[in-house]
C-alpha positions in Angstrom: -35.7 -22.9 98.9 -36.6 -26.6 99.7 -40.2 -27.7 98.9 -42.1 -27.8 102.2 -43.3 -31.3 102.9 -46.7 -31.8 104.4 -46.7 -32.9 108.1 -48.7 -35.9 109.2 -52.5 -35.5 108.9 -52.2 -32.5 106.6 -55.3 -32.2 104.5 -54.8 -32.2 100.7 -57.8 -29.9 100.5 -55.6 -27.1 101.8 -53.5 -27.1 98.7 -56.2 -25.8 96.2 -56.7 -22.6 98.3 -52.9 -22.0 98.2 -53.0 -22.4 94.4 -56.1 -20.2 94.2 -54.4 -17.3 96.0 -51.8 -17.2 93.3 -54.0 -17.8 90.3 -56.7 -15.3 91.3 -54.0 -12.7 91.5 -52.3 -13.4 88.2 -55.7 -13.8 86.6 -55.8 -10.0 86.6 -54.3 -10.3 83.1 -57.7 -11.1 81.7 -59.0 -7.6 82.9 -56.4 -5.8 80.7 -59.1 -4.6 78.3 -60.4 -2.3 81.0 -57.1 -0.4 80.8 -57.1 -0.2 77.0 -59.5 2.8 76.5 -57.9 5.1 79.1 -54.4 4.2 77.9 -55.3 4.9 74.3 -56.8 8.3 75.2 -54.1 9.4 77.7 -51.1 8.2 75.7 -52.5 8.5 72.1 -52.3 4.8 71.3 -54.1 2.7 68.7 -55.9 -0.5 69.7 -53.0 -2.6 68.4 -50.5 -0.6 70.4 -52.5 -0.8 73.6 -52.6 -4.6 73.3 -48.7 -4.8 73.4 -48.3 -5.1 77.2 -50.9 -7.9 77.3 -49.5 -9.7 74.3 -45.9 -9.6 75.6 -47.2 -10.8 79.0 -48.7 -13.9 77.4 -45.6 -14.5 75.3 -43.5 -14.3 78.5 -46.0 -16.5 80.3 -45.4 -19.3 77.8 -41.6 -18.8 77.6 -41.0 -18.6 81.3 -43.3 -21.6 81.9 -41.3 -23.6 79.3 -37.9 -22.7 80.6 -38.9 -22.6 84.2 -40.9 -25.8 84.3 -37.9 -28.0 85.2 -36.9 -25.5 87.9 -40.4 -25.6 89.4 -40.2 -29.4 89.5 -36.8 -29.3 91.1 -37.3 -26.4 93.6 -41.0 -27.0 94.4 -44.1 -24.8 94.5 -43.1 -22.5 97.3 -40.0 -21.3 95.3 -42.1 -20.9 92.2 -44.9 -18.9 94.0 -42.3 -16.6 95.6 -40.7 -15.9 92.2 -44.2 -15.3 90.7 -45.0 -12.9 93.6 -41.9 -10.8 93.1 -42.1 -10.6 89.3 -45.8 -10.0 89.0 -46.0 -7.3 91.7 -42.8 -5.6 90.4 -44.4 -5.5 86.9 -47.2 -3.3 88.2 -44.8 -1.0 90.0 -42.7 -0.5 86.9 -45.9 0.1 84.9 -47.1 2.7 87.4 -43.8 4.6 86.9 -44.3 4.3 83.1 -47.9 5.6 83.3 -47.0 8.5 85.6 -44.1 9.6 83.3 -46.0 8.8 80.1 -43.4 6.3 79.0 -45.4 3.5 77.4 -42.3 1.4 76.9 -42.0 1.1 80.7 -45.6 -0.2 80.8 -44.7 -2.8 78.1 -41.5 -3.7 80.0 -43.2 -3.9 83.5 -46.6 -5.4 82.8 -45.5 -7.4 79.7 -41.9 -8.6 80.3 -41.4 -8.6 84.1 -45.0 -9.3 85.0 -45.3 -11.9 82.2 -42.5 -13.9 83.8 -44.5 -13.9 87.1 -47.5 -15.1 85.1 -45.7 -18.1 83.7 -44.0 -19.2 86.8 -47.1 -18.6 88.9 -49.3 -20.4 86.5 -47.4 -23.7 86.6 -46.3 -23.4 90.2 -49.1 -25.6 91.7 -50.1 -27.9 88.8 -47.7 -30.7 89.3 -48.3 -30.6 93.1 -52.0 -30.7 92.7 -51.9 -33.7 90.3 -49.7 -35.5 92.9 -52.2 -34.7 95.7 -55.2 -35.7 93.6 -54.2 -38.5 91.2 -57.7 -39.9 91.5 -59.3 -36.6 90.2 -56.7 -34.7 88.2 -59.2 -32.8 86.1 -61.1 -31.5 89.1 -57.9 -30.6 91.0 -56.2 -28.6 88.3 -59.6 -27.1 87.4 -60.0 -25.7 90.9 -56.7 -23.9 90.8 -56.7 -22.8 87.2 -60.3 -21.7 87.8 -58.7 -18.9 89.8 -56.7 -17.7 86.8 -59.9 -17.4 84.8 -61.8 -15.8 87.6 -59.1 -13.2 88.4 -60.8 -10.7 86.1 -64.1 -11.2 87.9 -62.5 -9.3 90.8 -60.0 -7.2 88.9 -62.3 -5.8 86.2 -64.9 -4.0 88.4 -62.2 -3.1 90.9 -60.0 -1.6 88.2 -63.0 0.3 86.6 -63.8 1.7 90.1 -60.2 2.8 90.7 -60.1 4.5 87.3 -63.3 6.3 88.1 -62.0 7.4 91.5 -58.4 8.2 90.6 -59.2 9.4 87.1 -58.6 7.9 83.7 -55.6 10.1 82.9 -52.0 8.9 83.1 -51.9 9.7 86.9 -55.0 7.8 87.6 -53.7 4.8 85.6 -50.4 4.9 87.6 -52.2 5.0 90.9 -54.4 2.0 89.8 -51.3 0.0 88.8 -49.7 0.8 92.2 -52.6 -0.4 94.2 -52.9 -3.6 92.2 -49.2 -4.4 92.6 -49.2 -3.9 96.4 -52.5 -5.7 96.9 -51.6 -8.8 94.9 -48.2 -9.0 96.7 -50.1 -9.4 100.0 -52.6 -11.9 98.6 -50.1 -14.1 96.9 -48.1 -14.4 100.1 -50.9 -16.5 101.5 -50.3 -19.1 98.9 -46.5 -19.1 99.5 -47.1 -19.7 103.2 -49.8 -22.4 102.8 -48.5 -24.7 100.0 -47.1 -28.1 100.8 -45.8 -31.1 98.8 -47.0 -34.6 99.6 -45.0 -37.3 101.4 -44.8 -40.8 100.1 -47.5 -41.8 102.6 -49.8 -39.1 101.3 -49.4 -40.4 97.7 -50.3 -43.9 98.8 -53.3 -42.7 100.7 -54.5 -40.5 97.8 -54.1 -43.2 95.1 -55.2 -46.1 97.4 -52.4 -48.2 96.0 -50.2 -50.5 98.2 -47.0 -49.3 96.6 -44.1 -49.2 99.0 -41.5 -47.8 96.6 -43.1 -44.5 95.8 -43.0 -45.4 92.1 -45.8 -43.8 90.1 -48.1 -46.2 88.3 -48.9 -46.3 84.6 -47.1 -44.8 81.7 -44.4 -42.3 82.6 -42.5 -40.2 80.1 -39.8 -37.6 80.8 -40.2 -34.0 79.6 -37.3 -34.4 77.1 -38.9 -37.5 75.6 -42.4 -36.0 75.5 -41.4 -33.1 73.2 -40.2 -35.7 70.7 -43.6 -37.4 70.4 -46.4 -36.5 67.9 -48.9 -36.5 70.8 -47.2 -33.5 72.4 -47.3 -31.4 69.2 -50.9 -32.4 68.4 -51.8 -31.1 71.9 -49.7 -28.0 71.2 -51.7 -27.2 68.1 -55.0 -28.0 70.0 -54.1 -25.6 72.8 -52.8 -22.9 70.5 -56.0 -22.9 68.3 -58.3 -23.0 71.3 -56.5 -20.2 73.1 -56.2 -18.0 70.0 -60.0 -18.2 69.5 -60.8 -17.3 73.1 -58.1 -14.7 73.8 -59.1 -12.7 70.7 -62.4 -11.8 72.3 -61.0 -11.5 75.8 -58.3 -9.0 75.1 -60.7 -6.6 73.3 -63.9 -7.5 75.2 -64.8 -4.0 76.5 -64.3 -2.1 73.3 -65.7 -5.0 71.2 -69.1 -5.1 72.8 -69.2 -1.2 72.7 -68.5 -1.3 68.9 -70.9 -4.1 68.2 -73.9 -2.2 69.5 -72.8 1.4 69.0 -75.2 2.0 66.1 -78.2 0.3 67.8 -80.9 1.8 70.0 -79.3 0.2 73.1 -75.6 1.2 73.0 -73.3 -0.3 75.7 -71.9 2.1 78.4 -68.4 2.0 79.7 -69.6 0.5 83.0 -71.7 -2.1 81.2 -68.7 -3.0 79.1 -66.6 -3.6 82.2 -69.5 -5.7 83.5 -69.3 -7.7 80.3 -65.6 -8.3 81.0 -66.5 -9.6 84.4 -69.2 -11.9 83.0 -66.6 -13.3 80.6 -64.3 -13.9 83.5 -67.1 -15.7 85.4 -67.6 -18.0 82.3 -63.9 -18.5 82.0 -63.7 -19.4 85.6 -66.8 -21.7 85.6 -65.6 -23.5 82.5 -62.3 -24.3 84.2 -63.8 -26.2 87.0 -67.0 -27.4 85.2 -65.6 -28.7 82.0 -62.4 -30.0 83.5 -64.4 -32.0 86.0 -66.6 -33.3 83.2 -63.5 -34.5 81.4 -62.9 -36.9 84.3 -66.2 -38.5 83.3 -66.2 -38.4 79.5 -62.5 -38.3 78.7 -60.1 -35.6 77.5 -60.4 -36.2 73.8 -64.2 -36.0 74.0 -64.2 -32.8 76.0 -61.9 -31.1 73.5 -64.2 -32.2 70.7 -66.8 -30.0 72.5 -64.5 -27.1 73.0 -63.4 -26.9 69.4 -66.4 -28.1 67.5 -69.1 -26.2 69.5 -66.8 -23.2 69.8 -66.7 -22.9 66.0 -70.5 -23.0 65.9 -70.6 -20.2 68.6 -68.3 -18.0 66.5 -70.5 -18.6 63.4 -73.6 -17.5 65.3 -71.9 -14.3 66.5 -70.7 -13.5 62.9 -74.1 -14.1 61.4 -76.5 -12.8 64.0 -74.5 -11.3 66.9 -75.2 -7.6 66.1 -79.0 -8.2 65.9 -79.3 -9.7 69.3 -77.4 -8.6 72.4 -78.4 -11.7 74.4 -77.2 -14.0 71.6 -73.9 -12.1 71.4 -73.3 -12.3 75.1 -74.4 -16.0 75.4 -72.2 -17.1 72.6 -69.2 -15.1 74.0 -69.8 -16.7 77.4 -69.8 -20.2 75.9 -66.6 -19.5 73.9 -64.9 -18.2 77.1 -66.0 -21.2 79.1 -64.4 -23.5 76.5 -61.3 -21.3 76.5 -61.0 -21.7 80.3 -61.9 -25.4 80.2 -59.2 -26.0 77.7 -56.6 -24.6 80.0 -57.8 -26.6 83.0 -58.2 -29.8 81.1 -54.8 -29.9 79.4 -52.7 -30.8 82.5 -54.9 -33.9 83.0 -54.7 -34.7 79.3 -50.9 -34.6 79.6 -51.1 -36.8 82.7 -53.1 -39.3 80.8 -50.6 -39.4 77.9 -47.3 -38.9 79.7 -47.9 -39.8 83.4 -47.1 -37.6 86.4 -43.3 -38.1 86.4 -42.4 -34.7 85.0 -45.9 -33.4 84.1 -45.1 -29.9 85.4 -42.1 -29.6 83.1 -44.1 -31.0 80.1 -47.0 -28.6 80.9 -44.5 -25.7 81.0 -43.2 -26.6 77.5 -46.7 -26.9 76.1 -47.6 -23.4 77.3 -45.3 -22.0 74.5 -48.5 -22.6 72.5 -50.1 -19.9 74.7 -47.2 -17.5 73.8 -48.0 -17.8 70.1 -51.7 -17.6 70.7 -51.3 -14.6 73.0 -49.8 -12.7 70.0 -52.1 -14.2 67.3 -55.5 -13.7 68.9 -55.2 -10.0 69.8 -53.2 -9.3 66.6 -55.9 -10.8 64.4 -58.7 -9.0 66.1 -57.0 -5.6 66.7 -55.2 -5.3 63.4 -58.3 -6.2 61.3 -60.5 -3.9 63.4 -58.0 -1.0 63.0 -57.8 -1.5 59.2 -61.6 -1.8 58.9 -62.0 1.4 60.9 -59.5 3.1 58.6 -61.6 1.9 55.6 -64.6 3.7 57.1 -66.4 0.7 58.5 -67.9 0.5 62.0 -69.9 -1.6 64.3 -70.0 -5.4 63.9 -68.3 -5.2 60.5 -65.1 -4.4 62.3 -64.9 -8.0 63.5 -66.6 -10.2 60.8 -63.3 -11.2 59.1 -61.7 -12.0 62.5 -64.5 -14.3 63.5 -64.2 -16.3 60.3 -60.5 -16.7 60.9 -61.2 -18.0 64.4 -63.7 -20.6 63.0 -60.9 -21.9 60.7 -58.4 -22.1 63.6 -60.9 -24.1 65.7 -61.4 -26.6 62.9 -57.6 -27.0 62.7 -57.5 -27.7 66.4 -60.3 -30.2 66.1 -58.4 -32.2 63.5 -55.2 -32.2 65.6 -57.2 -33.5 68.6 -58.5 -36.4 66.5 -54.9 -37.4 65.7 -53.9 -37.9 69.4 -53.0 -41.5 70.1 -51.4 -43.3 73.1 -47.6 -42.7 73.4 -45.4 -45.4 71.9 -43.7 -47.6 74.5 -40.2 -46.6 73.3 -40.7 -43.2 75.0 -41.5 -44.7 78.4 -38.9 -44.3 81.1 -37.5 -47.4 82.9 -39.2 -48.1 86.3 -35.8 -48.4 88.0 -34.8 -44.9 87.0 -38.2 -43.5 88.0 -37.9 -45.2 91.4 -34.4 -43.7 92.1 -35.5 -40.2 91.0 -38.6 -40.3 93.2 -36.6 -41.4 96.2 -33.9 -38.8 95.5 -36.5 -36.0 95.2 -38.2 -37.0 98.4 -35.0 -37.2 100.4 -33.9 -33.8 99.2 -37.2 -32.3 100.4 -37.2 -34.0 103.7 
């Protein structure tokens, strides 16, 4: 499938909606915690077990993004969005079969493995294209699209909760909910497939306001293979991994966590209120992706990551010390943490563009997302495993999570140090201008 080239007078502002249609759909992953309680009760699972589909989905997201990044660069965003549509929707259909037959391994396979591939390919599908369309505002452009991934749960969480209420929270009701989600997202993602376009050389010149006639990208340019050999790549890998681990630990267990935190108080949290909390976290995740990434265009990428990691550690400390005594404080700190979590995702493509250029930024971004794979296992594992063991030891309420939060603070400090170590890429890793020019010309002729 050749990348569709924009016709003359095509507005670059039509590309973000195409990206949003995909990211809002695959962002359903952040509403997984709504499925946890009914799965645990209907299939007799522990909290750690019910996290497996989500964890595997995040692992596959990172791995498929890493291995598929070069294919996305070569085949273009329409091919990538189509693959994402097929895999993501099929994952729900397989999960529906697993829920109906009470075969949990099918849910892990469908939602985790097959759907996770759709997550990874869909996540990176528009990034390189957006940066090429908006080289003057890369943080804002990627923030708009990646905002959709963070905001997907804002729609999916209450929608899922309502379906489980209408269909029932038994295995049949879960299966019907999976089925509706799979078919609905297939229709919605099709809009992005039909709408997306890649820029022509003339569009690139108009967007950058440069008089280049060769199509050669300006500034430092580093290939994906060279980028992974630089210390800058691995410093950013650690930064992303630590920031994601800290955020995803709350997000994956959000609904049961807030219920546990205030179960012993005079104002316990209901099931519907817990789903509302998940939606609030999604809104913060979404707002952080556009708000903080746009701010990074003004104050710089390193400075904004100092905020994510440093202030994030303070927020975790406040929850650990005072969260169970004040519901507004707990919610506020969690919202700030999730805004930093989302902002970190939306800012990292622009950070990569600053360090390595736009030459193969999509492929570099895909490789970096392996950090998300590890974080997708670490965050939920830390929170769920410790909570399960604390519960077995007879503890309850906020004490189920104190140790987890202290670990998250330590991880954020590690990420802060790694960010401080980022420096400009050494010139020996830059690609020759002649090679870049020939590659750009070849890619554009193939897509013509």
